[in-house]
N, C-alpha and C positions, 0 to 999 in steps of 0.2 A: 311702452311695449318694447320688449327686448327684440333683438334682431331675429332670432329663431321664430318667435311668435309672429313677427311681421311676415316672414316667408311663409309660414304655415297658413296664415289668414289669406295671403294672396293666392296660394294654391287652392284653397277651398272656394274662394270667390271665382277663380278662373274656371274651376270645374262647373260651378253653377251657371256662369255666363255661357260657356260653350254648350252645355246640355240644353239650355233654353233656346239657344240659336239653332241647334240641330233639330230640335222638335219642331220649330217653326219651318225650317227648310223641308223636313220630311213631310209634314202635313197630315200624318196618319198615326204613326206609332209614338209612344212615349217611353221614357227610360224607367226601368225597374231598378230599385236600389237594394243592395245588400250592405249592411253595416257589419264589419268584422273586427275582431280583436286578435292581436298576436299575443300568445301566451307569455313571451319574453318581454313584451312591452310595446304599446302602441296599437295601431290598427288602421282602418281606412273605410272609404266609401266606394264600393264598386257599383257602377251604373252601366247597365247594358240595355241596348235597344235592338229589337228583332222585327223582321218581317214588315218593314216600313215600305212606303211608296218609293223612297229614295235609298234607304239604308237596309240592306239585307241582314247585316249583323254589325254592331258597333259597340265599343266600350269607351267610357271616359272615367278613368280611375283616379282617385286621390288616396294617398297613403301618408302616414307619419308613423314611422317605427323607430324604436329606441331601445336601449338596454346595453348589455355587455357586448363588447366588440366581438364579432364572430371570429372563430379560430382562423379561418382562411384569410383574414385581414391582419392578423397579429404580426406576421413577418413584415408587412408593408408599413404598419404603424405600431412599432414595438412599445412606444410610450403610452399608447392609448388604452383606455379601459372601457369607456362608455362612448356611445355614438348616438346621433340622431340622423335620420334620413327622411326627407319628405319630397313629394313630387306629384305631378299629374302626368298620366300617360293616356294617349288616345290612339285607337286604331279603328278605322271605318272601312267596311267592305260593302260596296254599293250593289244595288240590283243591276243597274245598267252597265254592261261591259265597257262602255265608253266613258264612264265616270271613274276616275282613278281611286285606288286605295290610297288613303292618306294616313300618315303617322306623325304624331308629335309627342315629345316628351320634354319636360323641364323638371329639374331635380336639384336638391341641395343636400349636402352631407357635411356633418361637422363632428369633431371629436372633443372630448373633454380637455384635450391638450391645447385647444384653440385652433388646430388645423381645420381647414374647411375646403370644399370645392363645389363648383356648380357644374352641371352637365345638361345636355339636351339637344334639341334640334327639331327640324321639320323636314320630312322627305315625302316624295310622292311616287307611287308605283302604279302607273296606268298600264292596262293591258294594251291600249291603243293610244300611245303618246302621239302628240303632234307638236310641230315647231312653235306655233303661236302660244299655246298654253305653257309649254315648257319654258320658253323665254320669259313670259310674264311672271311665272312663279319665281324664277331666279332673280328677275329684276326687283320684285317685291322684297325678297329676302336680302338682297344686297342693300336696299335702302334701310331695312331694319338693322343690319349689321353696321352700316356706315354711320348710323346715328350714335353709335358708341365708339367705334374704332374702324377706320378704313382698311385695316389689315384683316379684320375678322372674316369678311365674306370670302376672299380668295383662300384664306387658310382653312376655314370651316367647310367651304364647298369641296375643296380637295380632300379633306378628312372624311367627309360624307361619302364621296366617290369610293374611297378606299375601304371605309368601314362597311358599307352596305354592298360590297362585292361578295357574291357567293363564290368562294374561292374554288370549290371543287367543280364549278361550271364555268369559271372565268367570265362571269357577266354580273352586272349590277342587278339588284332586285327591282329597280325602277329607274327613274331619271334623276335621282338625287335631290339635293336641297342643301341644307347645312347640318353639320353634326359637330359637337364639341364635348369634351369630357375633362374632368379634373382641372378646370380653369379656376384661377385665383389671382390674387394681386400680383404675385411674383412673376407669373407668366403671361399677364395681360396688360400690366401697367395701369390697371384700374383698381380702385379700392373696392371693398366688399359691397358698399352701398351702390356704387356705380355698376357693379356686376349684377346686382339685383335688378337695377333699372334695365339692363340688357335682357335679363331673363323675362322681365315683364313685357318688354317689347316683342320678344319671340312668342311668348304665350298669347299675347293679344293679336298677333298676326294670323293666328289660325283661322278665326271666323271669316275675315275678308278673303283669304286665299281659298278656303273651301267653297265659299259662296260663289266666287268667280268660276271655279271649276265646275260646280254644279250647274250654274246658269248656262254655261257653254255646251254642256254635254248630256244633261239628264233626259232631254227629249229626243235624242237621236234614236232612230229605229235600229233594232238589232235582230239577229237571227240565231238559230241553234249553233251555227259555226262560231259566232262571236262569243256565245256563252262557253263553248268548249275551250276556246282560247283563254277566256277569262279564268276558267278553272285551272288551266295549265300554269298561267302566271301566278295564280293564288298558290299553287303548289310550290313555286319558287319562293314566294313570300314565307310560306311555312318552313321550308328548308332553312332559310336564313335564320328565322327566329329560334328554331329548335337547336341549330348547330352552333351559331355564332353570336347571337345577341347577348350583350353584357347584362342588360336589364333582366332578361329571363334567367340567366345564370345567377345573378345577385339575389333575385327574389327567391329562387329555390334554395340557394345556399344559406339564406337567412331565415328559413322556415316561414316564408310568406304564404299567403293564401293561394293555393294552386289554381283555383278557378279564376281568380283575379289575374294571376300571372299569365295564364294561357288564354285569356280572353282575346288576345291578338290573333289567334288562329282563325282562319276563315270557316264559315259554316259548310261549304262545299269546295273541294279542290280535286284535282286529278293529276295522275302521273301516267302519261301515255308513253309506252316504251319507244324510245328513240324517235320521238316526234320531230319531224322536220317540216316546216311550213312549205307549201307549194311555192315555187318561184314566182315572183311578182304578185303574190297575194297580199292582202291587207296585213296579214300576220307577218309575212316575210319583211315587209317594209318597217315593222316596228323594231326589228332586231338591232339595227345600229344605235338606237336610242339607249340601249342597255349597256353602253360602253362610255367611259368618261369622256366628256368633251366640254368646251366652253359654250355658255349660253348667253352671256352678257359681255 
């Protein structure tokens, strides 16, 4: 099996494993699947779950697209003519406002010139963050990173804080995690096989991290005021994905499947004019969490 095929097969297996795990966690709804093809080459499997006991809306997408290098990448890769890109992308919007939105993406890109890179990460966007959960998430991700390179966590944690900042609001969309892009042998001192090992570790971290967050939060009682705050924070999530997210932009610029690309958007969100939480309210106490800080 060549390297590209190994990566593609891992991505497919990862999608299967995560979907099975999420169906068990939800206990009610199951994923529907759309198989799609890209006219210029490749395609994918879009899987969406709706109206569950745990998950209000979620998507776990696999894609492998290939063909002529898109024109917007020609300046960056002038020698390249053909490309392959494959990955898995996950976004889950929960029913309970105290269960966080979670996002994960792992991806691989290569050119016919031999150039390649990996990208991805995991980040969490709770409406009601707390110190214990946030520290535990970051400690888990640090262990994942340290397994490959002890410089990865501080580097990719800081990258995540910066990348997932909603610049026009000067706040993060959540409490961060790790994010990395365009990593390869020259900028990590790991070979391609070792980097695939790191990507596998990141992908396989999703299930235990999400199970931990669900166990801690899914049974917390909530009220209409909590749902209203959840909708406002979902609005922040949507703003980031539509204005800044590289994956969204790449998918649209490469003629990807629009429904699959925009599955990350929440089913319900709100934009309340100049909403300011009441002083000393639950909502006001969340605001410091949406600024970069050390958690481990």
